[in-house]
Structures are given as C-alpha cells and as structure tokens.
C-alpha positions in Angstrom: 121.9 106.8 160.6 120.1 106.2 163.9 122.4 107.2 166.5 122.0 110.9 167.7 125.2 111.1 169.7 126.7 114.5 168.4 130.3 113.5 169.3 131.4 110.0 169.2 135.1 107.7 169.2 136.1 105.4 166.4 139.2 103.5 166.0 141.0 104.4 162.0 144.4 103.1 160.9 145.3 102.0 164.5 144.6 106.1 165.7 141.3 107.3 167.7 139.4 109.6 165.7 136.3 112.0 167.5 133.6 112.5 164.8 130.9 115.1 165.3 127.5 114.6 163.6 127.6 118.6 162.9 125.1 118.2 160.4 122.3 116.1 162.3 122.5 118.6 165.0 122.8 121.9 163.1 121.6 121.1 159.7 124.3 122.9 157.8 128.1 121.9 157.2 130.5 123.6 159.6 132.3 126.8 158.2 136.0 126.8 157.5 136.2 129.5 160.4 134.5 127.4 162.9 136.6 124.4 162.0 140.0 126.2 162.3 138.8 127.4 165.4 138.7 123.9 166.3 142.0 123.6 165.2 143.5 125.9 167.2 141.4 125.1 170.5 143.3 121.6 170.1 146.9 122.9 169.7 146.4 124.4 172.8 146.8 120.5 173.8 148.3 118.8 171.4 151.4 118.9 169.0 149.3 118.4 165.6 146.2 117.7 164.6 144.2 116.5 161.5 140.5 117.7 160.9 138.4 116.3 158.0 135.4 118.3 157.2 133.1 115.7 154.8 129.7 116.0 153.0 128.7 112.0 152.6 125.6 111.0 150.7 123.9 107.5 151.7 121.5 105.8 149.8 119.0 102.8 150.0 116.0 102.0 148.4 113.5 104.0 150.6 116.0 106.7 152.0 118.2 109.2 150.8 120.5 111.1 153.0 123.4 113.8 153.1 125.4 113.7 156.4 128.1 116.5 157.3 130.4 115.5 160.0 134.0 116.8 161.4 135.9 113.8 162.0 139.2 114.9 164.4 141.9 112.4 163.5 144.3 112.4 167.3 148.0 112.1 167.1 149.3 108.9 168.6 150.7 110.9 171.5 146.9 111.4 172.7 146.5 107.8 173.6 144.4 107.7 177.2 143.2 111.3 176.7 140.1 110.6 174.3 137.3 111.2 176.7 139.1 114.7 177.9 139.2 116.0 174.0 136.0 114.3 172.8 134.9 116.7 175.7 136.2 119.9 174.3 135.1 118.6 170.9 131.7 118.5 172.0 131.8 122.0 173.4 133.6 123.5 170.4 130.3 121.6 168.3 127.6 123.1 170.7 128.7 126.5 170.6 129.2 126.4 167.0 126.1 125.1 166.6 124.4 127.8 169.0 126.2 130.9 167.2 124.5 130.1 164.0 120.8 129.3 165.3 120.6 132.7 166.6 121.3 134.4 163.4 118.3 136.0 161.4 117.7 135.4 157.8 
C-alpha cells in the first residue's frame, strides 16, 4: 500500500464507501467501542449505516503486510454528501487514534 491518506472514497456495488486506513496511522485495529461511537455519530446525519472493520493480509514475494481498515458503506440516500461525511469520519479517526496514543502501557 503506497497511499498514506487516512480516509479515501471508493465505489462498491454502486454505493460510495469511506475507507479509513486505521492501522497505518494507529498501528492497531479500531476497538469495538470506537466503531460504535462512529456509528452513533453518523446516525445524527443518516437513517442507517453499515460499518465493516477488517484485518486483511497482503503478500508478495518481498513483503507481507497486515492491513487494519474501517469501511463505512454509505446508503444511497447519502449521494452528494460523501465529502462532508468523509470529513466527519476523518475527525472520528483522528480522535480515536489520538486518544489511545496517550495511554501508557
């Protein structure tokens, strides 16, 4: 993965999705509590939302990588609001990453 963007937009099955490169910036997976907080925040603006937290493994002959991403599948009713929602999701991600980075083991 060469893109260091925290949040970017993709199309999936005719719907927009916001992809958060959570692990690249945090070094960990998003917690269940953080994902629930994201869902509740987005319900302020949307009737429903689908969030996928995933751990993917990528391999080639020279590199092995584990990718932690959070995907927010936007409902079709959110068409035209992707930019505004992307900003909200990025704010959530930065807050979640920042909270845990200050916790000492």
